[in-house]
C-alpha positions in Angstrom: -8.3 62.0 69.4 -9.1 59.6 72.3 -12.7 59.1 71.3 -14.1 58.1 67.9 -15.7 61.2 66.3 -14.1 63.6 68.7 -12.0 65.1 66.0 -15.1 65.9 63.9 -16.7 67.8 66.8 -13.6 69.5 68.3 -11.7 70.2 65.1 -8.1 71.1 64.9 -7.7 74.8 65.6 -3.9 74.9 64.9 -4.1 73.8 61.2 -5.8 77.0 59.8 -2.7 79.2 60.0 -0.7 76.4 58.4 -3.2 76.3 55.5 -3.0 80.0 55.1 0.8 80.0 55.0 0.8 77.1 52.5 -1.6 78.9 50.2 0.4 82.1 50.5 3.6 80.2 49.5 1.9 79.0 46.3 0.7 82.6 45.5 -2.4 81.5 43.6 -4.9 83.6 41.5 -7.8 81.3 42.4 -8.3 78.9 45.3 -11.1 76.3 45.6 -11.9 75.0 49.1 -14.0 71.9 49.7 -15.8 71.3 53.0 -14.7 74.5 54.5 -16.3 75.4 57.9 -18.3 78.6 57.6 -18.8 79.2 61.4 -19.8 76.1 63.4 -18.8 75.3 67.0 -16.1 73.1 65.5 -14.3 76.1 64.1 -15.1 78.2 67.2 -17.6 80.2 65.1 -14.8 81.3 62.7 -15.9 81.4 59.1 -12.8 79.8 57.6 -13.5 80.9 54.0 -13.6 84.6 55.2 -10.7 84.2 57.5 -8.4 82.6 54.9 -9.5 85.2 52.3 -8.8 88.1 54.7 -5.4 86.8 55.7 -4.5 86.4 52.0 -6.0 89.7 50.8 -8.3 87.8 48.5 -12.0 88.0 47.8 -14.3 85.0 48.6 -17.5 83.5 47.4 -18.9 80.6 49.4 -22.1 78.7 50.2 -23.1 75.6 52.2 -23.0 72.5 50.1 -26.6 71.3 50.8 -29.7 72.5 49.0 -32.1 74.8 50.9 -34.7 72.0 51.4 -32.1 69.5 52.8 -32.5 68.2 56.3 -28.8 68.8 56.7 -29.4 72.6 57.0 -30.9 71.9 60.4 -28.1 69.8 61.8 -25.4 71.4 64.0 -21.9 71.6 62.5 -23.0 69.9 59.2 -25.2 72.9 58.2 -22.0 75.1 58.3 -20.0 72.9 55.9 -19.6 74.5 52.5 -17.4 75.1 49.5 -15.7 78.3 48.6 -13.8 80.1 45.9 -11.1 82.6 46.8 -9.7 84.9 44.0 -7.0 87.5 43.7 -9.0 89.9 41.5 -12.5 90.7 42.7 -14.8 87.7 42.4 -17.5 88.5 40.0 -20.3 86.6 38.3 -20.4 83.7 40.8 -23.5 81.5 40.5 -24.6 78.8 42.9 -26.1 75.7 41.2 -27.5 72.6 43.0 -27.6 69.0 41.8 -31.0 67.3 41.9 -29.6 64.2 43.7 -27.2 63.4 46.4 -26.5 65.0 49.8 -23.6 67.2 48.7 -25.3 69.3 46.0 -23.5 72.6 45.6 -21.8 73.6 42.4 -20.1 77.0 42.4 -19.6 78.6 39.0 -17.1 81.4 38.9 -17.3 83.5 35.7 -14.0 85.1 34.8 -13.4 87.3 31.8 -12.1 84.6 29.4 -13.0 81.4 31.1 -15.3 79.8 33.7 -14.5 77.5 36.7 -16.9 75.0 38.3 -16.1 73.8 41.9 -17.8 70.5 42.8 -18.0 67.9 45.6 -19.7 64.8 44.2 -21.7 62.2 46.1 -20.3 59.1 47.8 -22.9 57.0 46.0 -22.0 55.7 42.5 -25.5 56.2 41.1 -25.8 59.7 42.5 -22.4 60.6 41.2 -23.4 59.7 37.6 -26.6 61.6 37.8 -24.6 64.6 39.1 -22.1 64.3 36.2 -25.0 64.4 33.8 -26.2 67.7 35.4 -22.7 69.1 35.3 -22.4 68.2 31.7 -25.5 70.2 30.9 -24.1 73.2 32.7 -20.8 73.0 30.8 -22.6 72.7 27.5 -24.3 76.1 28.2 -21.0 77.8 28.9 -19.5 79.6 25.9 -16.0 80.1 27.4 -13.4 77.5 28.0 -14.1 75.6 31.3 -12.2 74.3 34.2 -13.9 71.8 36.6 -12.2 71.1 39.9 -13.0 69.5 43.2 -13.6 66.2 45.0 -15.2 63.7 42.7 -15.2 60.8 45.1 -14.2 58.5 42.2 -13.1 55.3 44.0 -12.1 53.9 40.6 -10.1 56.9 39.7 -10.2 58.5 36.3 -11.7 55.4 34.7 -15.0 56.2 36.4 -15.4 59.6 34.6 -13.9 58.6 31.3 -17.2 59.0 29.3 -18.0 62.3 31.0 -14.5 63.6 30.0 -15.0 62.6 26.4 -18.5 64.0 26.2 -17.6 67.3 27.8 -14.3 67.7 25.9 -12.4 67.7 29.2 -8.9 66.5 30.0 -7.4 65.8 33.5 -4.4 68.0 34.5 -3.2 65.0 36.5 -1.7 63.2 33.6 0.2 60.8 35.9 -2.9 59.8 37.8 -1.3 60.8 41.1 -3.4 59.6 44.1 -4.8 62.3 46.5 -6.5 60.3 49.3 -5.9 59.7 52.1 -3.2 62.3 52.7 -1.3 60.1 55.2 -0.8 57.3 52.6 -2.4 58.3 49.2 -4.0 55.4 47.3 -7.0 56.8 45.5 -7.4 59.5 42.9 -10.5 61.3 44.1 -9.7 64.9 43.3 -9.4 66.5 39.9 -8.7 69.6 37.9 -10.2 69.2 34.5 -9.8 71.5 31.5 -11.2 72.1 28.0 -9.5 73.1 24.8 -8.5 76.8 24.9 -6.8 76.2 28.2 -3.2 75.1 28.3 -1.9 73.4 31.5 1.7 74.4 32.1 2.2 72.7 35.5 0.5 70.3 37.9 1.5 69.2 41.4 0.1 67.2 44.3 2.1 68.5 47.3 2.6 66.0 50.2 1.2 68.2 52.9 -1.3 66.9 55.6 -3.5 69.8 56.4 -6.5 67.8 55.4 -7.5 64.2 54.8 -7.0 64.9 51.0 -3.9 66.2 49.4 -4.2 69.6 47.7 -3.9 70.1 43.9 -1.9 72.9 42.3 -2.5 73.7 38.6 -0.8 76.4 36.5 -2.4 77.2 33.2 -2.6 79.8 30.4 -5.4 80.7 28.0 -4.7 80.1 24.4 
């Protein structure tokens, strides 16, 4: 874009069909979307979560990523930025939690029959991230089923930054080779994760080199033990 910030306001209208076609080629059971536009002027009032779900024949559950009392809920464009789950079976038992700290506070919990999935987008600030990880740990401890945690953790030091959280919560990263995910044009940092507990067996993991976003997507295949 010729002017700084123009891309944020104007958006890229041509990329949405590419994202839909990419997701369709993977044929997933569950999709997690971070920073999806739910109908701002940038997306021409199109709710991207609903549009992608409709095109894929999936159900969706989404919410803006800021708490109800956040000043961000009054700002144009920003107030329409959210996170979303898409699921092949009917989405059921979804719960919206909110961190006590940070700007990006939303946690979506998707309750499946034999496991639970948490979708998160952690703060850019180191101190806030660790307070959020403490909150996330408490939610995981209350869950009686095996847990998957996925999303953008903003861990500028990679997996080393969440080492103690992983050990405490009994989680393991599906990205065993520590493949970088950001920025998509020349990945250098591992900011995005799929984490899993005992009871879940990861059978495949991939970070495709596609540039539909500033982050690369994660694909994880797993079975329940």
